[in-house]
C-alpha positions as MATLAB code, in Angstrom:
seq = 'MTATINITLNGEALRTEAPDLATLIAQLGQPPQALATAVNGEFVARGARAGKALAEGDAVFTFEPITGG';
ca = [
     -38.244   42.338  135.673;
     -35.459   40.373  134.023;
     -35.847   39.404  130.392;
     -35.479   35.800  129.309;
     -33.271   35.271  126.272;
     -32.468   32.268  124.103;
     -28.791   31.429  123.681;
     -26.768   28.337  122.945;
     -24.405   26.966  125.570;
     -21.843   24.525  124.216;
     -24.116   23.862  121.247;
     -27.284   23.261  123.303;
     -30.263   25.618  123.309;
     -30.762   27.385  126.637;
     -33.273   29.921  127.937;
     -31.734   32.120  130.608;
     -32.354   35.275  132.590;
     -28.614   35.804  133.140;
     -27.850   39.397  132.148;
     -24.134   38.770  131.656;
     -21.564   36.041  131.202;
     -20.394   36.099  134.843;
     -23.931   35.416  136.083;
     -24.404   32.591  133.590;
     -21.140   30.925  134.630;
     -22.098   31.223  138.314;
     -25.425   29.513  137.554;
     -23.626   26.537  135.995;
     -22.364   25.507  139.420;
     -18.751   25.094  138.331;
     -15.854   27.115  139.741;
     -15.447   30.112  137.398;
     -11.672   29.822  137.562;
     -11.878   26.289  136.135;
     -13.443   27.453  132.867;
     -12.383   29.483  129.884;
     -15.192   31.197  128.008;
     -16.033   32.492  124.561;
     -19.081   34.329  123.242;
     -19.792   34.212  119.523;
     -16.316   32.816  118.890;
     -14.435   35.497  120.840;
     -12.518   34.655  124.015;
     -13.763   36.472  127.137;
     -11.250   36.734  129.990;
     -12.448   35.982  133.546;
     -12.131   39.611  134.556;
     -14.276   40.761  131.629;
     -17.191   38.362  132.146;
     -19.282   40.702  134.312;
     -19.052   43.358  131.611;
     -20.036   40.985  128.792;
     -23.800   41.370  128.420;
     -25.643   38.434  126.902;
     -28.068   38.984  124.043;
     -30.676   36.947  122.203;
     -29.013   34.362  119.978;
     -25.530   34.507  121.527;
     -23.421   31.368  121.282;
     -21.544   30.743  124.553;
     -18.828   28.127  124.877;
     -17.128   26.996  128.061;
     -14.071   24.802  128.150;
     -11.240   23.843  130.425;
      -8.144   25.814  129.543;
      -5.172   23.811  128.343;
      -2.067   24.379  130.408;
       1.382   22.958  130.367;
       4.311   23.092  128.066;
];
């Protein structure tokens, strides 16, 4: 049985059963490569998302990375 936790996603309260950041991003329905992510103010690289477990009260932010020069 998967536990439901309460987090915030981009400032909005969200209840989720996603065990990790990669699963949460997949559930958002946006291409994972199109988003940058941070949990509790710390950047999480795409390759590290599956290893970033989510916990009660985490603050997750997604944003489009800024590119160019």
